[in-house]
C-alpha positions as CSV (number, residue, x, y, z in Angstrom):
1,M,-11.0,0.6,-12.7
2,T,-11.0,-2.8,-14.4
3,L,-8.2,-4.1,-12.1
4,F,-10.7,-4.3,-9.2
5,K,-13.9,-5.4,-11.1
6,D,-13.6,-8.9,-9.7
7,Y,-13.2,-7.7,-6.1
8,L,-15.5,-6.5,-3.3
9,L,-14.5,-4.0,-0.6
10,F,-15.8,-4.3,2.9
11,R,-15.5,-1.6,5.6
12,R,-15.2,-2.1,9.3
13,K,-14.7,1.0,11.4
14,D,-11.6,2.7,9.9
15,N,-10.4,-0.3,7.9
16,W,-11.3,-1.6,4.5
17,Y,-10.8,-5.2,3.3
18,I,-10.7,-6.6,-0.2
19,M,-12.0,-10.0,-1.3
20,R,-12.4,-11.6,-4.7
21,K,-16.0,-12.0,-5.8
22,S,-17.3,-15.6,-5.6
23,P,-20.7,-17.4,-5.9
24,Q,-20.5,-18.3,-2.2
25,E,-20.5,-14.7,-0.9
26,M,-24.3,-14.5,-0.9
27,S,-24.7,-17.7,1.1
28,A,-22.7,-16.1,3.9
29,Y,-24.6,-12.8,3.8
30,H,-26.6,-13.6,7.0
31,L,-23.5,-14.3,9.1
32,K,-21.9,-11.7,11.3
33,V,-18.4,-11.5,10.0
34,S,-15.7,-9.4,11.7
35,K,-13.0,-9.7,9.0
36,V,-12.9,-11.0,5.5
37,G,-10.2,-11.0,2.8
38,L,-7.1,-9.0,2.7
39,K,-6.8,-5.8,4.8
40,A,-6.5,-3.2,2.1
41,F,-6.7,0.3,3.6
42,N,-6.6,2.1,7.0
43,R,-7.9,5.6,7.6
44,I,-5.0,7.7,8.9
45,G,-6.2,11.3,9.5
46,D,-7.4,12.7,6.2
47,F,-5.8,9.8,4.1
48,L,-6.7,6.3,3.2
49,K,-3.4,4.4,3.6
50,P,-3.0,1.2,1.6
51,T,-1.5,-1.6,3.6
52,T,1.9,-3.0,2.6
53,R,0.3,-6.3,1.6
54,M,-2.2,-4.5,-0.6
55,M,0.7,-2.7,-2.3
56,Q,2.7,-5.8,-2.7
57,V,-0.2,-7.5,-4.5
58,F,-1.7,-4.6,-6.5
59,G,1.2,-2.1,-6.5
60,P,2.8,-3.4,-9.7
61,S,-0.3,-2.2,-11.5
62,A,0.0,1.4,-10.1
63,T,0.4,4.0,-12.8
64,R,0.8,7.1,-10.7
65,A,2.6,8.1,-7.5
66,R,5.4,5.5,-8.0
67,M,9.0,6.0,-7.0
68,E,11.8,3.7,-8.1
69,I,14.6,3.7,-5.6
70,D,18.0,2.2,-5.5
71,E,19.6,0.2,-2.7
72,G,21.3,3.3,-1.3
73,Q,18.0,5.2,-1.1
74,L,16.4,2.1,0.5
75,R,19.1,2.0,3.2
76,S,18.5,5.7,3.9
77,L,14.8,5.2,4.3
78,L,15.3,2.2,6.5
79,S,17.7,4.2,8.7
80,G,15.0,6.8,9.2
81,D,16.1,9.4,6.7
82,D,13.9,10.9,4.1
83,I,14.8,11.2,0.4
84,P,14.0,13.8,-2.2
85,F,11.3,13.1,-4.9
86,E,10.3,15.4,-7.7
87,T,6.8,14.8,-8.9
88,D,3.6,16.7,-9.6
89,V,1.9,14.9,-6.6
90,E,1.8,17.4,-3.7
91,K,1.3,15.2,-0.7
92,G,0.3,11.6,0.0
93,Y,1.4,8.0,-0.3
94,V,3.7,6.8,-3.1
95,V,4.5,3.2,-4.1
96,L,8.1,2.4,-3.5
97,T,9.7,0.0,-6.0
98,L,13.2,-1.4,-6.2
99,K,14.8,-2.2,-9.5
100,G,11.8,-1.9,-11.7
101,N,8.6,-3.5,-10.6
102,R,9.6,-5.0,-7.3
103,V,7.2,-3.3,-4.9
104,L,8.5,-2.8,-1.4
105,G,5.6,-0.9,0.1
106,L,4.8,2.8,0.7
107,G,6.5,6.0,1.3
108,F,4.8,9.3,2.4
109,L,5.5,12.4,0.3
110,I,5.4,15.8,1.8
111,N,7.2,19.0,0.7
112,G,9.2,17.1,-2.0
113,R,10.6,14.5,0.5
114,V,9.6,10.9,1.0
115,R,9.6,9.2,4.4
116,S,9.4,5.4,4.8
117,Q,6.1,3.8,5.6
118,L,7.6,0.3,5.4
119,P,6.5,-1.7,8.5
120,R,8.9,-2.1,11.3
121,K,7.6,-5.7,11.9
122,E,9.1,-6.8,8.6
123,V,12.6,-8.1,8.5
124,R,13.6,-4.9,6.6
125,E,17.2,-5.9,6.0
126,A,15.9,-8.7,3.8
127,M,14.6,-6.1,1.4
128,V,18.1,-5.0,0.4
């Protein structure tokens, strides 16, 4: 995908980090680095879960598994309810957007219903 052609992915245990390519990366090759760049993915069971920050940065470019929700649906998700979603995607993560291309984060789709994966640490009321 051309969106990521200028980036490198690094894996550490069950996490992946993304960093923009630069001429300086090779000069640091000999260093022991524990973390670099933006945390992009976590392994959760059988899935790679994109982080909320990854989705907020790259989510507007997503072309599949997107769900535009309204403020009422967002309130339902934030209160712990799930909401229906008709799609050809069977199971997995979907990008949640509000009013067009404003990416909030992720939801998890299973059996035609989406559950919130928006982080509790966020001030979620500010999303509405």
